[in-house]
C-alpha positions in Angstrom: 31.9 10.7 -1.1 29.2 13.0 -2.5 25.7 12.3 -1.0 23.9 12.3 -4.3 20.9 10.3 -5.4 22.7 8.2 -8.1 23.0 5.1 -6.0 19.9 5.5 -4.0 16.9 3.0 -4.8 14.9 5.1 -2.3 15.6 8.1 0.0 13.9 7.4 3.4 14.3 10.0 6.2 13.2 9.5 9.8 12.7 12.9 11.7 12.6 12.7 15.4 12.1 15.8 17.6 14.7 16.0 20.4 13.1 15.6 23.9 10.0 17.1 22.4 7.7 17.7 25.4 10.7 18.8 27.7 12.0 21.1 25.0 8.7 22.7 24.7 8.6 23.5 28.4 12.0 25.0 28.1 11.0 27.3 25.2 7.9 28.3 27.2 10.1 29.0 30.3 13.6 29.9 29.4 14.6 29.7 33.2 14.4 25.9 32.6 17.3 25.9 30.1 20.1 23.6 31.2 18.3 22.0 34.0 16.9 18.5 34.4 13.3 18.8 33.2 11.0 15.8 33.6 7.7 15.9 32.1 5.3 13.8 34.2 3.1 13.5 37.1 3.8 15.0 40.5 6.3 12.7 42.2 5.4 13.6 45.6 8.8 12.6 47.0 9.1 9.4 45.4 5.7 8.2 46.0 3.7 9.7 43.0 1.8 7.7 40.4 2.2 7.7 36.5 5.0 7.7 34.2 7.6 10.0 32.7 6.4 11.4 29.4 9.7 13.0 28.3 13.0 13.9 30.1 15.4 16.7 29.0 18.9 15.5 28.2 20.1 17.0 31.5 17.8 14.6 33.3 18.6 11.7 31.2 22.1 11.9 32.5 20.7 10.7 35.7 19.2 7.7 34.2 15.7 9.1 33.7 13.9 8.2 30.6 10.4 8.0 28.9 7.9 5.5 30.3 9.8 5.2 33.7 7.5 5.5 36.9 7.8 9.0 38.2 8.5 7.6 41.6 11.8 6.0 40.2 12.6 9.2 38.3 12.4 11.2 41.5 14.7 8.7 43.4 17.3 9.0 40.5 17.0 12.7 40.1 15.5 14.3 43.3 16.8 17.7 42.0 14.7 17.2 38.7 12.0 19.9 37.8 8.9 17.9 37.2 6.4 19.5 35.0 2.7 18.4 34.3 2.2 17.6 30.7 0.1 20.0 28.6 -1.3 17.8 25.8 -3.2 20.8 24.0 0.3 22.9 23.8 2.1 19.9 22.7 -0.4 19.1 20.0 -0.1 22.6 18.6 3.6 22.2 18.2 3.2 18.8 16.8 0.9 20.2 14.1 3.4 22.9 13.4 6.2 20.3 12.9 4.1 18.2 10.6 3.1 21.2 8.4 6.8 21.6 7.9 7.4 18.1 6.9 4.6 18.2 4.5 6.4 21.0 2.7 8.9 18.5 1.7 7.0 15.5 0.7 3.4 14.3 0.6 4.8 10.8 1.6 4.8 11.0 5.3 4.1 8.2 7.8 3.3 9.6 11.3 4.7 7.3 14.0 3.9 9.6 16.9 3.3 13.2 17.8 7.1 14.0 17.4 8.5 11.7 14.8 7.8 10.4 11.2 9.1 8.7 8.2 9.3 10.6 5.0 9.9 9.3 1.5 12.1 12.0 -0.1 12.9 10.0 -3.4 10.8 12.3 -5.5 12.0 15.6 -3.8 15.7 15.3 -3.9 16.0 16.9 -7.2 14.7 20.2 -5.8 17.6 20.3 -3.4 20.4 18.9 -5.3 21.6 16.3 -2.7 20.6 14.0 0.2 22.6 16.0 2.5 21.1 19.4 1.3 17.5 18.1 2.0 18.4 16.8 5.3 19.9 20.2 6.3 16.9 22.0 4.9 14.4 19.9 7.1 16.3 20.7 10.2 16.6 24.3 9.5 13.1 24.6 8.6 11.7 22.9 11.5 13.9 25.2 13.8 12.8 28.3 12.1 9.2 27.3 12.5 9.1 26.1 15.9 12.2 27.0 17.6 12.8 23.3 18.3 15.4 21.0 17.3 15.1 17.8 15.2 17.4 14.9 14.5 17.1 13.3 11.2 18.4 10.1 9.9 18.5 9.3 6.0 19.0 5.9 4.5 17.7 3.7 1.8 15.3 1.9 4.2 12.9 2.8 7.1 14.7 0.6 9.7 18.1 2.0 9.0 16.8 5.7 8.7 15.3 5.2 12.2 18.5 3.9 13.9 20.5 6.8 12.0 18.1 9.5 13.4 19.2 8.4 17.0 22.8 8.1 16.1 24.0 11.6 16.8 21.3 13.1 19.0 20.4 15.7 19.8 20.4 18.0 16.8 21.9 15.3 14.7 22.0 14.6 11.0 23.1 11.0 10.0 23.2 9.9 6.4 23.9 6.3 5.6 24.7 5.7 2.0 23.4 2.7 0.3 26.8 1.1 -0.2 27.5 1.9 3.6 24.7 0.3 5.2 26.4 -2.8 6.5 29.3 -1.0 7.6 27.1 1.3 9.6 25.1 -1.5 11.2 27.7 -4.0 11.9 29.4 -2.2 15.0 26.0 -1.3 16.6 24.5 -2.9 19.8 21.9 -5.5 18.7 19.4 -3.6 20.7 19.5 -0.7 18.2 17.7 -2.9 15.7 14.1 -1.7 15.4 11.9 -4.0 17.0 14.5 -5.7 19.3 13.0 -5.1 22.8 14.4 -5.9 26.3 13.3 -9.4 26.2 14.7 -10.2 22.8 18.0 -8.4 23.7 18.3 -10.6 26.8 17.9 -13.9 25.0 20.4 -12.7 22.1 22.9 -11.6 25.0 22.6 -15.2 26.4 23.6 -16.4 23.2 26.7 -14.2 23.0 25.1 -11.9 20.4 25.8 -8.2 21.3 26.5 -6.6 18.1 24.8 -6.6 14.7 27.9 -8.1 13.2 27.4 -11.0 15.8 23.8 -11.4 14.6 24.7 -11.4 10.9 27.0 -14.4 11.5 24.0 -16.6 12.5 22.3 -18.5 9.7 18.8 -18.1 8.8 18.0 -21.6 9.7 19.4 -21.1 13.3 17.5 -17.8 13.7 14.3 -19.5 12.7 14.7 -22.5 14.9 15.7 -20.3 17.8 13.2 -17.3 17.4 10.3 -18.6 15.0 8.7 -15.9 13.0 11.0 -13.3 14.4 14.0 -15.2 13.1 13.4 -13.9 9.6 13.1 -10.4 10.6 16.2 -10.5 12.7 17.9 -12.0 9.6 16.9 -9.1 7.4 17.3 -6.3 9.7 21.0 -7.3 10.4 21.5 -6.9 6.8 19.6 -3.6 6.3 16.9 -5.4 4.3 13.6 -3.5 4.7 11.2 -3.2 1.8 8.4 -1.6 3.8 7.1 1.6 2.1 6.4 4.9 3.8 2.7 5.1 4.0 -0.1 7.3 5.6 -0.7 4.9 8.7 -0.1 1.4 9.9 -3.3 -0.6 10.2 -4.7 -0.3 13.6 -4.5 -3.6 15.5 -6.3 -2.7 18.8 -7.8 0.3 20.5 -7.2 0.7 24.2 -7.3 3.1 27.3 -5.9 2.7 30.8 -6.4 4.6 34.1 -3.9 4.5 37.0 -5.7 5.5 40.3 -4.0 8.3 42.3 -4.6 6.0 45.4 -5.3 2.2 45.1 -9.0 1.6 45.0 -11.5 -1.0 46.5 -14.6 0.9 46.2 -17.0 -1.0 43.8 -18.4 2.1 42.5 -15.3 3.8 41.5 -14.0 0.6 40.0 -17.2 0.1 37.9 -17.5 3.8 37.1 -14.0 3.7 36.0 -14.7 0.7 33.8 -17.6 2.5 32.0 -15.6 5.4 31.6 -12.7 3.6 29.8 -15.5 1.6 27.7 -16.8 5.0 26.6 -13.3 6.3 25.6 -12.5 3.2 23.6 -15.9 2.9 22.0 -15.7 6.6 20.9 -12.3 6.2 19.5 -13.5 3.1 17.5 -16.4 5.0 16.1 -14.3 8.0 15.2 -12.0 5.6 13.2 -15.0 3.7 11.8 -14.0 0.5 13.0 -15.5 -2.4 15.3 -13.8 -5.2 17.2 -14.7 -8.7 18.1 -12.3 -9.2 21.1 -12.8 -7.4 24.2 -9.8 -7.1 26.7 -9.7 -6.3 30.4 -6.5 -5.6 32.4 -6.1 -5.2 36.1 -3.0 -4.1 38.1 -3.2 -4.5 41.8 -1.5 -2.7 44.7 1.3 -5.2 44.5 1.8 -4.5 40.9 0.7 -8.0 39.9 -1.1 -7.5 36.6 -3.8 -9.8 35.1 -5.7 -9.7 31.9 -8.8 -11.3 30.5 -10.3 -11.4 27.1 -13.6 -12.4 25.3 -14.3 -12.8 21.6 -17.8 -12.3 20.6 -19.5 -13.4 17.3 -20.8 -9.7 16.3 -18.1 -6.9 16.2 -19.0 -3.8 18.1 -18.2 -0.3 18.9 -20.9 0.4 21.4 -20.0 1.5 25.0 -22.7 -0.8 26.5 -21.5 -3.9 24.8 -17.9 -3.3 25.7 -18.8 -2.4 29.3 -21.0 -5.3 30.0 -18.5 -7.7 28.7 -15.7 -6.1 30.8 -18.0 -6.1 33.8 -18.6 -9.9 33.4 -14.8 -10.4 33.2 -14.2 -8.3 36.1 -16.5 -10.6 38.1 -14.2 -13.5 37.5 -11.6 -11.9 39.7 -11.6 -12.3 43.5 -11.4 -8.7 44.5 -12.0 -9.6 48.3 -9.3 -7.8 50.2 -7.4 -6.4 47.3 -7.1 -2.9 46.0 -6.8 -2.0 42.3 -4.0 0.2 41.1 -4.9 0.3 37.4 -7.8 -0.6 35.0 -7.2 -1.1 31.2 -10.0 -1.7 28.5 -9.3 -2.7 24.9 -10.8 -4.0 21.7 -8.8 -6.1 19.1 -9.7 -8.1 16.0 -10.8 -5.0 14.3 -12.7 -4.6 11.1 -14.0 -1.9 9.0 -17.4 -0.8 10.4 -18.7 0.5 7.1 -18.2 -3.0 5.6 -20.2 -4.8 8.3 -23.8 -6.0 6.9 -26.5 -5.2 9.3 -29.6 -7.7 9.6 -32.9 -7.5 11.2 -31.5 -8.6 14.6 -28.9 -5.8 14.6 -31.7 -3.1 14.3 -31.7 -2.2 18.0 -27.9 -1.9 18.1 -28.1 0.5 15.1 -30.3 2.7 17.1 -27.8 2.7 20.0 -25.0 3.3 17.6 -26.9 6.5 16.4 -27.4 7.6 19.9 -23.8 7.2 20.6 -22.8 9.0 17.5 -24.8 11.9 18.8 -23.1 11.7 22.1 -19.6 11.8 20.2 -20.7 14.9 18.4 -21.5 16.7 21.6 -18.5 15.7 23.3 -16.4 16.8 20.5 -18.0 20.1 20.5 -18.4 20.7 24.2 -15.8 18.6 25.9 -15.9 15.0 27.2 -17.6 16.0 30.3 -20.6 17.7 28.6 -22.6 14.6 28.4 -21.7 11.2 29.6 -23.3 8.2 31.4 -24.5 8.9 34.9 -22.5 6.3 36.6 -19.2 7.7 35.0 -20.1 11.1 36.5 -20.7 9.5 39.9 -17.4 7.5 39.8 -15.7 10.8 38.8 -17.1 12.6 42.0 -16.1 9.7 44.2 -12.4 10.1 42.7 -12.4 14.0 43.3 -10.0 13.6 46.2 -7.6 11.4 44.3 -5.2 12.3 41.4 -5.6 9.9 38.6 -3.7 9.7 35.2 -4.8 8.1 31.8 -2.2 6.4 30.0 
C-alpha cells in the first residue's frame, strides 16, 4: 500500500537519536566503535555515585540502560568503557540536529536534547510521500551530524513515539491510519506512552500484558480501577490521541538535585548545598519568567531512604533567599543526628507567569531583591556560574573539593 497522504488526517513524526551521547563519544573517538560505551560518572569498581546518561547498544546487551546507577552498570558490564558526560559537546550536536529538523517544518515540539515531535502535515507535498520525507529526515540528520536517528511516523503523537522505537537503531517505521490498531494490538502494554513500571505491574496482576488485552477492558472498568488514568489507557489502547505538536509543554515544576560524592553530615556542606540548589532553581525560574508558590525539599540518606517536604506560600516567588529560607526551615524538621545525607533536592511548583503578577507596596523590597538577582543572573550568564555567587555557596564548594559530586 503506498504511503501517501490521501488518508492521513495528520502526519506526525517522532525523531529519536540513537544512543545519542554514546554515539557522539564514538564519533569523537572511533576506537570506541563496537565496544560497550557507558556515559556516566566514574564507577570506581562498582562503588561510584551518579547514574548512566546513555549506553551504547553494545552495553545494552548486558542490561545497562539510562538512569541506572553507575554502580549497578559496572556490576552488569565491568568491561564497559565509562566516559564522563560532556554537556557542552552534546549541546552543540543537539543544536545541529534541531537545525536539520527545522528545515522540514516549523511545527516542532522538543522533548529532550535528542528527541522531538514534528507535524509534517503541511510539508508532505514537497516530498511526495510519507516514506520519502521520513527517509529525507534520516538522511539529512546523518549528513549533517554523522549520527543516526530513528523515525516513527503515524497519525498521532503517541503512536509515532512507539513507532520510533520499533526498529531501533537507525529505524524508520510508518504506521498508516488504517493500520494503527493492527500495529498496537500485539505490543506489550508497557510500550504505551505513559505506562511506567508501577502501572505495568498493576496491569500484569490483572492479566493485561498486551495492548489487545487492554483494549478488551471496558471504559467503566478502567475508570473504576485506575481513576483519571483509566480514560487515558482506554484512548491509548485505541490509538486515540488528539494532542497537537506545539513548541513546549507547560512547565509544571522546576527542580535541581545534587548527589554527594561521599555521604555528608557536615552542616556547612549541607546548608551550602541547599543554598546552591536554591540559587540554581531561582535562576531557572527567572530565566523562564515564572514564579512558584510551593517549595519542595527532598533528602535521600545513606541507606537510600528518601523523604520529601513541601510548603505552599501565599505570594509566588523566584528569589533565592525565599526558596533557601523555606527549605532551611523544612530541613530543620528532619532529625539529622547520626545520619548522613546522600542527596539533596530543591524544587518549586504551582507556577505562574511572573509578568502577570501584580506588585503592591509590601512587595517593593522583594522587587529590589529581584533586580539584584537579575544582575547576578546576567553576570553568571556572561562569566560562568562561579563568577559571582553567595559566600556560603563558595564555602560549601571548598569543603566539597575532595569529593566528587554530581548534579542530576
